[in-house]
Structures are given as C-alpha cells and as structure tokens.
N, C-alpha and C positions, 0 to 999 in steps of 0.2 A: 536433821536439817543440814548439817555440814556434809553428810554423805550425799544427800540429794543435790546440793550445790556443786560438789566435786563431780558427780556423775553428769550433771547438765553441762558444766564447763568442759569436761572431757569430750562429750558428744559434740559440742559446738566447735571445739578445737579440731577434731577430726573431720567433721562434715563441712564446716563453714569457712574457717579462717584461711585455708590454703587452697581453695578451689575457686572457680569462676562464680560460684554461688555468692561469694562475698561481693563481687562486682555488681551482680544483678540485684542483690539486696540493697546495697548502697544507692544504686540507680533508682530503685523503687522508693527510696526515702528522699530523693531529690538531688542527690549528688551528680555532678557531671563527670562521669568516669568512663573512660574508654574500655571497651571489652578487650582491647589488646594490652591493657595495663596488667601487671603482675602484682597483685596484692596478697600478702601473706602475713598473718598475725598482726594486723593493724588494730591498735587498741585506742581507747579514749575518744571515740567518735560516736556521739549520740544522734538519734534521728532528728533532733531539733537543730543540729548543726550541719547536717549532711548537705543541704542546699548551698552552703557556703564553701564547698570543696570542689575543686576542679582537678582532675588527674587525666593527663593526655596519654597518647599512644606511647608504648614502650617504656613506661615508667615502672620502676621496680621499687616496691615498698615492702620491706620485710624485716624481721627481727625485732618486732615489738616497738616500732617508732610511735611517737605521739604526734598527732595532728589536731590539736585543739583549735577550734574556730572561734572560741570565746575566751575571755579572761575576766576574772572578777577582781575588783579593787580590794586592797587590804581591809578597808572598812566594811566590805561586803555589801555596800550600798549601791555600787555601780557595776554593771556587767556590760562589757563591750564585745560585740560580734563583728568579725571581719572575715572577708573572703581569703582563702588560702589556695594557692595554685601550684601544681607541679607540672611544668611544661614537659614536652617530649624528651625522652631519653635521660631522665633524671633518676637519681637513686636517693631514697630516704630509708635508712635502716639502722639496725643494731643500736636501738634505744636513742636514736637521734630525735630531735624535736624541732618541728617547724611551727613557730609561734603564729598566732593569728595575724593576718595581713601579709604573710610571707609569700613571695613568688620565687620558686625555684626555677631559674631560667634554664633553657635547653642545655643539656650536658653537664649540669651541676650535681653535686652530691653532698649530703649531710648524713654523717654516720658516727658511730662510736661515742655516744653520749654528748655529741655536739648539739648546740642549741642556736638557732638563728636569732637575729635581732628582731624585736617586735616591729612588724610592719615593713621591714627592709627587704629588698630583693637579694637573693644569692645569685651573683652574676654568672652568666654563661661560662661554663668550663671551670668553675671554681669548686674546690673540694674543701669542705669544713669537717675536720675530724677532731673529736674531743679526747678526753681521758688524760 
C-alpha cells in the first residue's frame, strides 16, 4: 500500500506538478489560470476549491506553497470559502501561504514560510518573507 502510494506520488510529481499539464488540469476543474502562469509543485488545492482561484499572466508559484480557498473553524462546524487571486507578475513560493480571500496585487511576493492575513490584500510591490 505504501509502495503504491509512493509510486503514484512520484509519477504525479514528475508528470504533473512542474509542467503545463498542471495549468490545464486546474483549468478543467474550474480555476481561472493563465496558460502563461508558471505553476510548479502547488499543493493543497482540491477540485472543490479550484473555481475560487485566479492566477494571472506571468505569476510564478513554486516550492510547495499553500493556496487554500477554504478555512474550517476550530469547532469544525463552520467552513468558509473565499476567492483567492494572484495578479500579474506575483510570486508565491517556498512554503508561503496565501490564506482564503487574499489578493496578491501586481508585483508582490509571499515566500519562505510567510503567511498572508486572512482576507487582506498584499499590496503591489510588497514582499512578505517569513522564517
């Protein structure tokens, strides 16, 4: 069972995560993703959330960032879905996290374990770096 899971994850990593196939797959799930966006190793996005994601031209998403479009309350009784947007020429990577409702404005970056504020925009030209 673990060997099958490892083999399937390895196949997906090589074939899917760092090619244009990922853009096409997410578009087929309803995401508004430019074919000029560079998506590589994007995780934690399920098909149920794909239509809440917009990624514009020349956006670079790599290094295992998280782009959840939903958040569950601590009591697990409430789930909130919000649209998340990466405008042109933004960077989201290296385990950065864009929380639901975030808008990364043109020319901004979120990286190195940084986390955006829930529902707040990352202003144009701003760089958020964590660690």
